[in-house]
N, C-alpha and C positions, 0 to 999 in steps of 0.2 A: 266668373271668379268672384269670390267674396271681397267686398271692399272693407277697408279698415281706416278708421280715423285716428290719427296720432294725437295723443293727449299730452304727452310729456316726453322728456329725454331721460333715459336710464343713466346710471352713473358711469357707464362706459361709452356714452354718446349715442347709443341706439335709440331710435324712436320706439315708443311704447304705446300700444293700443290696448283696448279692453281685452282681458283674457287672463293674464297679460300675453300679448303677442309682441315679440321684439323684432324690430325692422331696421336692419343696418342701413344707414344713410338717409333715413327719414327724419323730418323735423316736425315740431308741434304745429298742429293745425292742418297738416296735410292729409289728404285722402289718397290711399294707395291700394294697390292690389298686387297679387303675386302668388307664389306657390308656398303653401304652409308645410313646413317640416318640423314636427314637434311644436315648440313654442316660438319658432323663428320663421319669418317670412323671407323666402329666397326669391331671386329674380324680380325684385320690387319694381313696379311701374307706378309713376306718380300720376294720379288723376287730377288732383287739385294741389298746386304747389303752395308753399308757405311764403309769406312776404319776408321771412327770415333767410330765405335761400338766396345764395349768390353763386356765380360760376367759380369753381375752384381755380385759384390763380396758377397752380402748378400742373404741368401737362402729365406728370406721373401720378396724379392723385388717384385715379381709378384703379391702377394696378398695384401701387405701392402701399404697404401697410405702415409706413412711417408716420403718416398723419391721418387722423380720423375726421376732423371737423372743418376742413377748408370750405365746405359748402354752406357754412353758416356765417351770417354777418358778424364782423369782429366785435361790435358792441354787444350783440346778443350772446356771443360766446363768452365774453367777460361776465355778463350778468348771470349766465348759467353756472359758471364756476363759483361765483359768489353764492348762488342759490344752493349749490352742493354743500358748501361749508355751513351755511345757515341751517339747512335741513338736518345735517349731522348734529349740530348743536341743539336745535329744537327738539330732537329726539330725546335729549337729556334735560330739557327744560331750561336751556341756556341761551343767552344772547349777549354779545359783547356790548359794553357801554358805548364804545365808539368803533365803527367800522370804517377804516381808513381807505382811501382810493386804491384800487387794484394796480399793482405794478406789472406791466406787460412787456416782456422782452420782444424786440422787433424781429421781423424775418431776417434770415441770414446771420443769426447771432449764436447758434448752437456751436459750442467749442469742443464738444466731445460726442462721439457716436461709436456704436459697435456695428461694423459691417459684417455681412456674411459673404464669404468668397469661396468659389468652387472651381475646380478644374473642369475644363470642357475639352472636347475633341480638338478644337481649334485654338485652345489657350486657356483662358479663365474668365470669369465674370464676378463682379462684386456689386453689392447694393444692400437693400433691405428686403426682408421677406414680404410677400404679398399678404393681404388680409387673410387670416386663418389658413395660411398656406406655407408650405416649405419651399415654394418657388421663389427664386431670387429675382427681384426687379432691379435692373440697373437704373441709376438716378443721376445722369450727367448734368441735369439742370435743376438739381434740388434747390428749393427756395428756403429751406429750413436751416441748412448748415452754413456756418461762417465760411467765406471764400477761402480762408487759410486752411480750412479742414478738408476742402474738396480734393486736394491731391492725395488724400488718404485712400480714395477709391482706386486710383492707379497703383498705389503701393500695395493695396490688398490683393489686386489681381496678380501682381508680380509675385507676391508671397505665396499665393495659392498655386501658381504654376510651379514654384520651386518646392513647396512643402506641404501641400494638401494631398490627402489620399483620394483615390477615385470614389471611395464610399461615402465621404462626408465633407462638410463645408468647414472652413476655418471661421473662427470668431476673431475678428480683428478690431480691437479697441484702439481708436485713434483719438488723441487729445492734443489740442493746439496749445503749445507752450510759447514762451517768449523767444525761443531760439529755433523753433521748428516743431515737427510732429513727434510726439511720444507714442510709440506703437507697442502694444502688448497683444500677442497672439495666443490663442488657446485652440486645442484640438488639432494641432499640427502633427506631422510625422515625427517620430523619434529622431533626435539629433544624431548625426554622424559627421565625419570629417567633410565629405563633399557638400552636405547640406549647410553646414556652418559656413563654408566658403561662399556658397551661393547667396546665403542670407547677408553675409558681410558685403558682397558686391551690390546687392539690392539696396542695402542701407546707405552705402556710399553714393550710388547713382542717384538716389532720391533725397539725399541729404537728411536722412532721418536722425533726429537728435538722440533717441535711445530706442533700442529694439529688445523686447523681451519675448521669449518663445517658451510656451508651456510652463510659465512661472519662473523661468530662468533668464536673468539679464544677460544677453549675448554681447552687447556693445553699447557704449555711451560715447558718442562723438562729442556731444556738448550736454552738460547737465540741463534737463528740460525744466527750467525754472517757471514757477507760477508766482504771481504777485497778489498778495492779500493786502489790499489797501497800501500798496507801495513797499510791502515787506516781502522779499524774495524767499521762496521755499522750493525745494526739489522733492516732490512727492515720490513715493515708491511706485513702480509700474502698476498700472491699473487702479491706483488709489482713487477714492471718491473725490469728485470735484463738482461744484455747482455747475449746472448745465450751461449757463450763460454768464458772462461777466456782468451784464446788466441786472440779472436776477440776484447774483451774489452781492452786488453793491446795494441793492434795495434791502435785502435781508440784513446785511451788515449795518447799514445806516440805522435801521430801526433798533437792532440789538444794542449798538453803541449809545443811541439816544436814550433808550429805556433804562440802561444801567449807569447813565452819567452821574457822577458824584459818588458812586460806590467805590469803596477802597479795596475790597477783597472779593474776587469773583471766582466761582467754580464753573468750569465749562465741561459739561458732560456729553460724551460722544463727540469729542473735540476734533476728530479727524487729524488733518495735518496743520490745523491752526487757523482755519478760515475766520473764526471769531476770536480765538484765544490770543493770537498774536496782535491784531489791532487793539484788542482790549488791554493788552499789556502796556500800551501807551498811557493809559489813564488809571490803571489799577493793578494791584498784585493779582496774579491769576494762577489757579491750579487747574491744569488741563488733564482730562481723563479720557482714555480711548482704549478700545479692546485690541486693536491691531498694533503690535509692537513696532513694525516698520514705520507706521505713520507717526507714532510717538517719537521715534528717533529722528525723523525728518523735522518735526516740530521743534525738538530740543536743539538740533543743530542750527536751525534758523535763529532761534532766540540767542544762542551763544555768540553768533556772529553778527547779531543785530546791534543797533545803536538807539539810544533814547527809549529803551524799553524798561519797564519796572520788573521786579523779580517775578519769574515764572517757574513753576514746578510742573512736571508732567509725570503721569503714572499710567502704566499699562494695566488695565483692569476690565474684567468681564462684568459689565454693569447689569446684565440680565441675571447672572448667578450670584454676583456679589455687589449689590447696589450700595451706595453710600447711605448709611443709616442716619436717621434724623439727628442723633446726637453729634455725629461727625460733621454734619452740615451747619451746625450752630455757629461756627467761626467765620462763615461767609455772610456777607451782606447782600449778595445777589447770586443767582444761579442762571446759567444758560444751558438749555438742553435741546439737542437736535438728534433725536433717535431715528432709526430706520423705520420702514413702513409699518411694522408691527407695533410701533410705539414702545413705551418703556414702563409697563404697568408696575413692576416691582420698584423701580427707582422713583416713579411718580408717587407711589404710596408713601415712601420715606420722605420725599419733599413735602408732601401734604401734611405730614406730622411735624415738620421742622419749623424753626423760627426764621427762616430766610425771608426777608421782607419783600423781595422782588424776584420773580421768576420770568425769564423769557423762554418761550417754547416755540421752536421752529419745527415744522412738521411737513411731511410730504404725503400725509394720509388723513383727510378730514375725519374719517370714522374713528381711527385710533386716537387722534387728537381730541375729539369730543369726549371719548371715554375717559381719557386722562384729565381733561379739563373738568369733567364732572367730579372726579376724585379730589382735585384741588379745591374746587368751589365748596364741596361738602365739608371741607376742613377749614373754611374761613378765608379763602382767597377770593378776590374779585377778578373777574375777567374784564380787565380795564379797556383793552383795545386789541384790534386784530386787523391784519392786512393780508389779503390774498396776493400771492406773487405767482404770476404765470410765466414760468421759464420754458414750459413745454407747449409752445404755440401750436394751435391747430390739433391738440390732443385732448384727451379727457383727464389728463393728469393735473392735479391741483396742489399747490404748496401754499404755506402761510407762515406768518410770524405773529405771536400774540404775547401780551404782557399780563401777568397776574401779580396782584399786590395783596399783602396781608391786610385785612380789615382791622 
């Protein structure tokens, strides 16, 4: 068999040899062999291991697709994620003036996950899909998830027995709230009277805070509150939430520090108020979000809050209707946290604006680098950047960066 020397890691965590040949599970410096299919090496066998390699701590690692990088030393994994961000920026000729230490969430800290659950002849099973597979791997000893989230697996199995079809799996989104698990199910059977009764019994037996089924809230035993820096919010079912509390706190601390002293802040892609509500302790805030339910949750929290400065909220599609530069002139700071595709149209308007400080939170270094290049080309400095690793043992990278007008 042909031997391959791994020269680097690809952006998805696969080892890359000359060709290029992509080798799942391989690390830089290793010599491997296997069966080549197209540009991928299958059935990889390591001939010379890397000193970056460690034994994966989780017994489910080989079969589960939830983690990709447990076989790499933690410090090397952090350095690789920093390299991903630096490489994306260097492609545009950019480099931050200051690269701050990476904030890494610990094992057992993930507070939300989407399980796959399927009926079987003997009952049901729930877990994560295997790598590049539709096969569900059960994960009773998962080291990634918060202990309070683990009961979601048993709940997912019970829901699949009651409401999954024989043909497909349920998607069970479980989120840890202050009062219990918030469960939102997709791809379930159509609701009828008997199914509603079964689901209510499951919710009661497992003390589910809230249960939504195919987009409809079936019951709320207790409002599933989340705390944004001590400010309680009840998000709508399935709403976006930062993956770990530690990651959220790291992002928020930098956002608040960077805009400290500013009096009027616009928060673009505000969600349920992860940043907008804590910002309202120190400045007037205008929060903008495309999902009306999240805007309503944010507004309800602010109305019932105390010690917060004036906050206005707006439902607006920032992809089709970005805030134009002239509208941004009344703000002395902007926070933007777009989805993975970035916010090309909104960034173009920010680049033309007079906003002196922009904080950009991103979950995609490639789209971030593109947007950063637009800002820098129009006179902003990329002053500082911090990588935030909320998705431990994965190839996923998040960051927070500060831009200032020169």
